[in-house]
N, C-alpha and C positions, 0 to 999 in steps of 0.2 A: 157047159151045161153049171147050173150051180146046185150041186146036188151038195146034202148035208154038211151045207156051210151056214152056219145059224150065229147070227151076229152082224155087228157092223167093225169094221176094224178103226175108223175114227181116224186113219193118220197116225195111229200107234203102234207101237209096241205091245202083246201082251204083258206083258209088265206094268208097262206105261200106260197100255186100257184099264186092266184093273186097279193100277194106285187113283186113275181119274172116277173109275166107279165107287168105290171106297169117299175117297173126299168127295165126293157129290150125296151119297147115302148118310155120311156124317154131316153134312151142312144139313137136309134132309131134315133128319130127324131132329135137327136141334132147333131148326126154325122153325120147321113144320114149310115152309114155301121157298121155293127159290125160282128164279131167273136162268136157265141156261139156252143152248140150242135146241131147236125139232129133236135131230139125232142124239143126242147126247140124253134128252128126258125119256126117249125113245127105250133107249140101254137103261138107264137108271132104272127104269120103273117095272121090271121084272126082280132087276135084282133086289130095289129095297122092297120089295113087298114079299122074297123069300125069307128076308130080317125078319120084314114083322112076323110072317107064322111061325118062326120059331122059337121069337120073343113068348107068342101066344102058349108056349108050350112051358114055360116059367121052370125047368129043369136047372141044374148047374150042366147039365153038359152042353145043351142051348144055348145057357150064360156065355159058356165058353166057346162054343162054335160062331156069336153073334162077336163075338170080341178079336176073333180072328180077322173081320175086315171093316170093323167100327173100333180103335182104340183109343177114344176116347170114354175112360168110364163113366163120366157123368152122364154124357151122351145115352152110353146103355141102361145107365139107373132108369133118365126117361125115358126109353123104350121098354123096358118092362116092368116099369108101375103106374105110369100114367097111357103109355100107345096100348098097350096090349090089353088094357083094363076097356079102352074107350073104343078096339077093335076088336074084342068079343066075340059080339056077337054077329059079326059078320064074316061070313066066307071067303071074300075077298074083296078084292076090287081097293087100297088099299089108298091108293094114288088116283089123282087126275091132273091130265094133263091140258095148259091152255096155250091154245095158238096165238102168239102177237102180232106175226109178221116178221117180212125182214127187216133184219138189220141196216140201219145207213154205214156206209161203209163199204161192205164186202158183202150185202147184198142177202146173211146167212140167215134160214129162218128158226127166227127165236119164239121161245115157249115157256110156260111158267107152270111149274111141278108141286103142289103140293096134297098136303093131307086130306084125308077125307074128312070132316068135322072139324080145319082147320078156322072156318068163319064164325064159328059159336067160343072157341077159344081169342080167340081174337075178340070180340064183341064183350068179353069178358071184363077183359083187359083193358079195356077201352074205357068200361061204365067205372071201374073201381079209379081210372086213371083224372077220368072227368069231375067224380066225386071230390077227390083231392084235392084241385085246383080249382074246383068253385070256393070250397073253403078254403083256401089259402085266398082268392082272389077278396073273399066275402069282408075278412079281417082290415084289410086297411081302407075299404069301400066304408066302413061301417064308424073306422076311425075318420076318416075326412066327413062323413055328418055329423060328428059327434062335434069337430072343429067350426064346420058351416053351422049349425047351434048355436054355439056357444057366441061364434061372433057376429049373428044376426041378431041375438038376443040384447048383446054389448050396445049394435047400432041403436035397434030402438030406443032401448033406458036412457043415451046420450052417455053411455060413462067407458071407460078406458078401459083393460087391463088392467089388475093390481100391479101385477110384476113390473109397469113401466112406471106406475104412479108413486109406489111407493118410496122410491129413492131420493125425486123430488120433493114430496114432503117432508121428509126427513133431513133434507139439507135445507129447504126455506126455516125448516122450525131450531136448528138448529142456530142459523145467522140470525132468527129474530133475538135469540135467548141471548148471545153473545153481545150483542149490540146494546143490551141496557146495563150491563155487567160492565162495559168498557165504559160508559156517561159514568156509569157511578163512582167507577172507581179515580177516573177525571176530578170528579166533584170533592172528592174524599181529600185528594190529592194539594188542592190549593190551600183548601182554610188550614193545613198543616204547615203549609209555605208562612202564612201570612202571620199566626201567630208569634213565632218569633219575633216578628215586626214588632206589631204591637207592644210585645216587653221589652223591647229594647226603649223606644223615645219617652215611656214615666221613668226609666233611671237617668237617664241624658236631663230629663228636666229637673230629676232630683238633685241630680251632682251641681246643676248651675244655681236651684238653690242654696242648698248647704253653703256654694261658693259664696254667692251673695250675702 
């Protein structure tokens, strides 16, 4: 007969079983919701609730007693500062077990262990995350709408963007300005070449007349 035998061995030695419960309790206080087998969840529940009761005392001795099992100081700080305040008016029942059914493969019964009040904390976090996401999405949408508005106004008036048209206008004006200058230079060069010829002819005729 099973007399004075409390708890489940879970196929482990006492030291291994204690290490398992410590790791599960640390993960539970850190994430406030974990998934494990049903038998482990039932063993974890009284172990974790005793640590919460110690945290509600808010004394140095209680903190040291919790540090024996939870070795992460950040998790211990969260347990004493946040979780103990949440359960200040609650006499017990700090955790909840939700059955998930058999696991695929070995058909082990699975369950979720979570702290009471986890839903409210999760909804607050989601609310802050959604606000940031909407703000981040709104900026690109506003920029896209402004670009579309500029394109539509340009299409209605029949005008093209100034950025593309400016280089073409400058190139055309520069080409037009250069052409008259080139024609004027040629016109000036021609009379300069003809003048010496006109000056040479009278000299030759004068020479002939003097000879005659």
